[in-house]
C-alpha positions as CSV (number, residue, x, y, z in Angstrom):
1,M,55.4,12.6,-22.8
2,K,54.7,12.3,-19.0
3,L,52.9,15.6,-19.1
4,T,50.8,14.4,-22.0
5,Q,50.0,11.1,-20.2
6,L,49.1,13.1,-17.0
7,T,46.9,15.4,-19.0
8,A,45.1,12.5,-20.6
9,Q,44.5,10.9,-17.2
10,L,43.1,14.1,-15.8
11,T,40.8,14.5,-18.8
12,A,39.6,10.9,-18.3
13,V,39.0,11.6,-14.6
14,V,37.1,14.8,-15.3
15,A,35.0,13.0,-17.9
16,A,34.2,10.2,-15.5
17,L,33.2,12.7,-12.8
18,T,31.0,14.5,-15.3
19,L,29.2,11.3,-16.2
20,L,28.7,10.4,-12.6
21,S,27.5,13.9,-11.8
22,G,25.1,13.8,-14.8
23,G,23.7,10.4,-13.6
24,A,23.2,11.8,-10.1
25,L,21.4,14.8,-11.5
26,A,19.3,12.6,-13.7
27,A,17.9,10.7,-10.7
28,E,14.9,12.4,-9.3
29,K,14.1,12.0,-5.6
30,W,10.6,12.7,-4.2
31,D,9.7,13.0,-0.6
32,M,6.2,11.5,0.1
33,P,4.4,12.4,3.3
34,T,1.8,9.9,4.5
35,P,-0.3,10.1,7.7
36,Y,-0.3,6.6,9.1
37,P,2.4,4.3,10.7
38,D,4.4,1.8,8.6
39,A,2.5,-1.2,10.0
40,T,-0.8,0.2,8.5
41,F,-1.7,-1.6,5.3
42,H,-2.1,1.6,3.4
43,T,1.5,2.5,4.2
44,V,2.7,-1.0,3.4
45,N,1.1,-0.6,0.0
46,I,2.7,2.7,-0.5
47,H,6.1,1.4,0.3
48,Q,5.6,-1.2,-2.4
49,F,4.4,1.5,-4.8
50,A,7.6,3.4,-4.2
51,K,9.6,0.2,-4.7
52,D,7.7,-0.5,-8.0
53,V,8.4,3.0,-9.3
54,K,12.1,2.7,-8.5
55,E,12.4,-0.6,-10.2
56,A,10.3,0.4,-13.2
57,T,12.3,3.5,-13.8
58,G,15.7,1.9,-13.2
59,G,16.2,4.3,-10.3
60,A,15.5,7.4,-12.4
61,L,12.7,8.3,-9.8
62,E,13.0,7.4,-6.1
63,I,10.2,8.0,-3.7
64,N,11.1,8.4,-0.1
65,V,8.1,7.6,2.1
66,H,7.7,9.7,5.3
67,S,5.1,7.8,7.4
68,A,3.0,8.7,10.5
69,G,2.9,12.4,9.8
70,S,6.7,12.7,10.2
71,L,7.1,15.2,7.4
72,F,3.8,17.0,7.4
73,K,0.8,16.6,9.7
74,H,-2.1,14.8,8.1
75,K,-4.3,17.9,7.5
76,E,-1.2,19.7,6.0
77,I,-0.4,17.0,3.4
78,K,-2.8,18.0,0.6
79,N,-1.7,21.7,0.7
80,A,2.0,20.7,1.0
81,V,1.7,18.8,-2.3
82,R,-0.4,21.5,-3.9
83,G,2.2,24.1,-2.9
84,G,5.1,22.0,-4.2
85,Q,6.6,21.5,-0.7
86,A,6.3,17.8,-1.5
87,P,5.7,16.4,-5.0
88,I,3.4,13.5,-3.9
89,G,1.4,12.6,-0.8
90,E,-1.4,10.5,0.7
91,F,-4.3,11.7,2.8
92,F,-7.8,10.7,3.9
93,L,-10.2,11.9,1.2
94,G,-12.9,12.9,3.6
95,L,-10.7,15.5,5.1
96,L,-11.6,17.7,2.1
97,A,-15.4,17.5,2.7
98,N,-15.5,21.1,3.9
99,E,-14.1,22.1,0.5
100,N,-16.7,20.3,-1.5
101,P,-19.3,17.7,-0.3
102,I,-18.2,15.3,-3.1
103,F,-15.0,14.6,-1.2
104,G,-17.0,13.3,1.8
105,I,-19.6,11.1,0.0
106,D,-17.8,7.9,0.9
107,S,-18.2,8.8,4.6
108,L,-22.0,9.0,4.5
109,P,-23.2,6.4,6.9
110,F,-24.9,3.3,5.3
111,L,-24.6,4.6,1.7
112,A,-22.0,2.0,0.6
113,T,-21.3,-0.6,3.2
114,D,-19.7,-3.5,1.2
115,Y,-16.7,-3.5,-1.2
116,A,-18.8,-4.0,-4.4
117,A,-20.8,-0.9,-3.5
118,A,-17.7,1.0,-2.5
119,E,-16.1,0.2,-5.8
120,K,-19.2,1.4,-7.7
121,L,-19.2,4.6,-5.6
122,W,-15.6,5.3,-6.4
123,K,-16.2,4.7,-10.1
124,V,-18.9,7.3,-10.3
125,T,-17.2,9.9,-8.0
126,K,-13.6,9.6,-9.3
127,P,-14.2,11.8,-12.4
128,K,-15.6,14.6,-10.3
129,V,-12.9,14.2,-7.5
130,S,-10.2,14.3,-10.2
131,D,-11.7,17.4,-11.8
132,L,-11.9,19.2,-8.5
133,L,-8.3,18.4,-7.6
134,D,-7.0,19.1,-11.1
135,K,-8.2,22.7,-10.6
136,Q,-5.8,22.8,-7.6
137,G,-2.8,21.6,-9.5
138,L,-3.2,18.0,-8.3
139,Q,-3.5,14.7,-10.2
140,V,-5.1,11.6,-8.7
141,L,-2.9,8.6,-8.8
142,F,-4.9,6.0,-6.8
143,A,-7.3,5.5,-4.0
144,V,-7.6,2.6,-1.5
145,P,-10.4,2.0,1.0
146,W,-10.3,1.3,4.7
147,P,-12.3,-1.7,6.0
148,P,-15.9,-1.0,7.0
149,Q,-16.0,1.4,10.0
150,G,-17.0,0.3,13.5
151,L,-17.8,2.1,16.7
152,Y,-15.1,1.9,19.5
153,A,-15.9,3.0,23.1
154,K,-14.8,2.5,26.6
155,K,-18.3,1.1,27.4
156,E,-20.8,-0.9,25.5
157,I,-23.2,1.3,23.4
158,S,-26.7,-0.2,23.2
159,S,-28.5,2.8,21.7
160,I,-27.8,6.3,20.6
161,S,-28.9,7.5,24.1
162,D,-25.7,5.9,25.4
163,M,-23.6,8.2,23.2
164,K,-25.1,11.4,24.7
165,G,-22.4,13.6,26.0
166,L,-19.5,11.3,25.0
167,K,-16.4,13.0,23.7
168,F,-16.3,11.6,20.2
169,R,-13.3,11.6,17.9
170,A,-14.1,13.4,14.7
171,Y,-11.7,13.6,11.7
172,N,-13.9,15.2,9.0
173,A,-17.2,17.1,8.5
174,N,-19.2,13.9,8.3
175,T,-17.9,12.4,11.5
176,T,-18.4,15.7,13.2
177,Q,-22.0,15.8,12.1
178,L,-22.6,12.2,13.1
179,A,-21.3,12.9,16.6
180,E,-23.6,16.0,16.9
181,L,-26.7,14.1,15.7
182,A,-25.9,11.4,18.2
183,G,-25.7,13.9,21.0
184,A,-21.9,13.3,21.4
185,V,-19.2,16.0,21.6
186,P,-17.0,16.0,18.5
187,T,-13.3,16.4,19.1
188,Q,-10.6,16.6,16.4
189,I,-7.9,14.0,17.1
190,E,-5.3,12.6,14.7
191,V,-4.6,8.8,14.6
192,A,-1.1,9.3,16.1
193,D,-2.6,11.1,19.1
194,L,-5.4,8.5,19.9
195,P,-3.7,6.7,22.8
196,Q,-2.9,9.9,24.7
197,A,-6.3,11.4,23.9
198,F,-8.2,8.4,25.3
199,A,-5.8,8.1,28.3
200,T,-6.4,11.7,29.3
201,G,-10.1,11.7,28.7
202,R,-10.1,14.0,25.7
203,V,-12.1,11.4,23.8
204,E,-14.2,8.4,24.9
205,A,-15.5,6.9,21.6
206,M,-14.7,6.9,17.9
207,I,-15.8,5.4,14.6
208,T,-12.9,4.0,12.6
209,S,-11.6,0.8,11.0
210,P,-10.3,-2.4,12.6
211,S,-7.0,-1.5,11.0
212,T,-6.6,1.8,12.9
213,G,-7.8,0.0,16.1
214,V,-4.9,-2.5,15.8
215,S,-2.3,0.0,14.7
216,S,-3.1,2.3,17.6
217,K,-3.4,-0.6,20.0
218,A,-6.9,0.3,21.0
219,W,-6.9,-2.4,23.7
220,D,-4.6,-0.1,25.8
221,F,-7.2,2.6,26.1
222,L,-10.8,1.2,25.4
223,S,-12.8,-2.0,25.7
224,Y,-15.5,-2.3,23.0
225,F,-15.7,-2.6,19.2
226,H,-19.2,-2.5,17.8
227,H,-19.1,-4.0,14.2
228,T,-21.5,-1.5,12.6
229,Q,-20.0,-1.5,9.1
230,A,-21.1,2.0,8.8
231,W,-19.2,3.1,5.7
232,I,-16.0,2.4,3.6
233,P,-14.0,5.6,3.2
234,K,-10.8,6.0,1.2
235,N,-7.3,7.3,1.3
236,I,-6.1,9.0,-1.9
237,V,-2.7,9.5,-3.3
238,V,-2.1,12.7,-5.4
239,V,0.8,14.2,-7.2
240,N,1.7,17.8,-7.9
241,K,0.9,18.2,-11.7
242,A,3.9,20.5,-12.2
243,A,6.3,18.1,-10.6
244,F,4.7,15.2,-12.6
245,G,4.9,17.1,-15.8
246,K,8.7,17.6,-15.4
247,L,9.3,13.9,-15.6
248,D,9.9,12.4,-19.0
249,A,7.1,10.4,-20.7
250,K,8.7,7.0,-19.9
251,T,8.9,7.8,-16.2
252,R,5.4,9.3,-16.1
253,D,4.0,6.1,-17.7
254,A,5.9,4.0,-15.1
255,V,4.4,6.0,-12.2
256,L,0.9,5.6,-13.6
257,A,1.4,1.8,-14.1
258,A,2.7,1.5,-10.6
259,A,-0.3,3.5,-9.3
260,A,-2.7,1.2,-11.1
261,K,-1.1,-1.8,-9.5
262,A,-1.1,-0.1,-6.1
263,E,-4.8,0.6,-6.3
264,K,-5.7,-3.0,-7.3
265,R,-3.4,-4.4,-4.7
266,G,-4.7,-2.0,-2.0
267,W,-8.3,-3.0,-2.5
268,K,-7.3,-6.6,-2.1
269,M,-5.3,-5.8,1.0
270,S,-8.3,-3.9,2.5
271,K,-10.6,-6.8,2.0
272,A,-8.2,-9.1,3.8
273,E,-7.9,-6.7,6.7
274,T,-11.3,-6.9,8.4
275,D,-11.3,-10.4,9.7
276,E,-7.6,-10.4,10.4
277,K,-7.7,-7.2,12.5
278,I,-10.9,-8.0,14.3
279,A,-9.3,-11.3,15.4
280,I,-6.3,-9.3,16.7
281,L,-8.7,-7.0,18.6
282,K,-10.4,-10.0,20.2
283,K,-7.0,-11.6,21.0
284,N,-5.9,-8.5,22.9
285,G,-9.1,-8.3,25.0
286,I,-11.4,-6.0,23.0
287,S,-15.0,-7.1,23.3
288,V,-16.3,-7.3,19.6
289,V,-20.0,-6.6,19.8
290,T,-22.7,-7.2,17.2
291,P,-24.6,-4.0,17.4
292,S,-28.1,-4.1,18.8
293,S,-31.1,-3.6,16.5
294,A,-31.9,-0.4,18.4
295,L,-28.4,1.1,17.9
296,M,-28.4,0.1,14.2
297,S,-31.9,1.6,13.7
298,D,-30.8,4.9,15.3
299,L,-27.6,5.0,13.3
300,R,-29.5,4.4,10.0
301,K,-31.8,7.2,10.8
302,I,-28.8,9.5,11.3
303,G,-27.4,8.3,8.1
304,A,-30.6,9.1,6.2
305,T,-30.6,12.6,7.8
306,M,-27.0,13.1,6.8
307,S,-27.7,11.9,3.2
308,D,-30.6,14.3,2.8
309,E,-28.5,17.2,4.1
310,W,-25.6,16.2,1.9
311,I,-27.7,16.4,-1.2
312,K,-28.8,19.9,-0.3
313,K,-25.2,21.0,0.1
314,A,-23.9,19.1,-2.9
315,G,-26.6,20.5,-5.2
316,A,-27.0,19.3,-8.8
317,E,-23.5,17.8,-9.0
318,G,-24.1,15.7,-5.9
319,Q,-27.5,14.6,-7.1
320,A,-26.0,13.5,-10.4
321,V,-23.4,11.4,-8.6
322,L,-25.9,9.8,-6.4
323,K,-28.2,9.1,-9.4
324,A,-25.3,7.4,-11.2
325,Y,-24.5,5.4,-8.1
326,N,-28.1,4.3,-7.5
327,N,-28.5,3.3,-11.2
């Protein structure tokens, strides 16, 4: 009798362990590399996205966010997701401009300089962006814009001639071209390396958002922010199609719903960022400058040149996107 009871107890324990093991195996855990620090609103939004996914799936899918390039460097994230080293990731869309000009359209100076225009531009470019990434085994989940881009420098810039010879931080093909057309020297620097790069003289100026200026504590290494509102670029979140396809339909639907919420929330967060972050820049000693008419005229001429050259590179597909946007 005792042996029978012991056997029954052992059977129950084994069954319980089997159930626990099955539950553990059923829970999918995804690592998600992102390029920006936790305080950046993009990363805040992504943490909320991960939380939404976990809650919506009852813990069946957990996304572990690795911020500030801690898992993969920024320029490595897209290929890491494409190669299956990470199932999901975020990166700056303009980084892919060398692959196809369509990826860099939202970084063309003075093409879309307010949120209504930026939303329209994303609406007409998203199908083509999605198609291009689909061919690489990637699926677009959502995209969120940065605030309008401004010119940071150690000195006040009154005209393009003041930029001649300056070491200028570039992060994609468009910012590299802008620097060259302005007579500056483009230098590839990641956000996490900005303080050291400015401190050591590797760069002396950059165009980026008020958000990045605050998160990198720009007041520690430069003095001026020129509110040029040059363009409104985006970060994009993509998922490896094979990894996504392994999820059950209910979990996939939950991810897509959370992604839609994240995109809507992210655009609202971006809109709230500009005034808030510019106020922080001022509070910490940055001189916020309304650009001179001469500087803006020079920059717009550069923007027109870049748009003309972009159309030549983008061909019929690019022309079709611009036509849809302008209409």
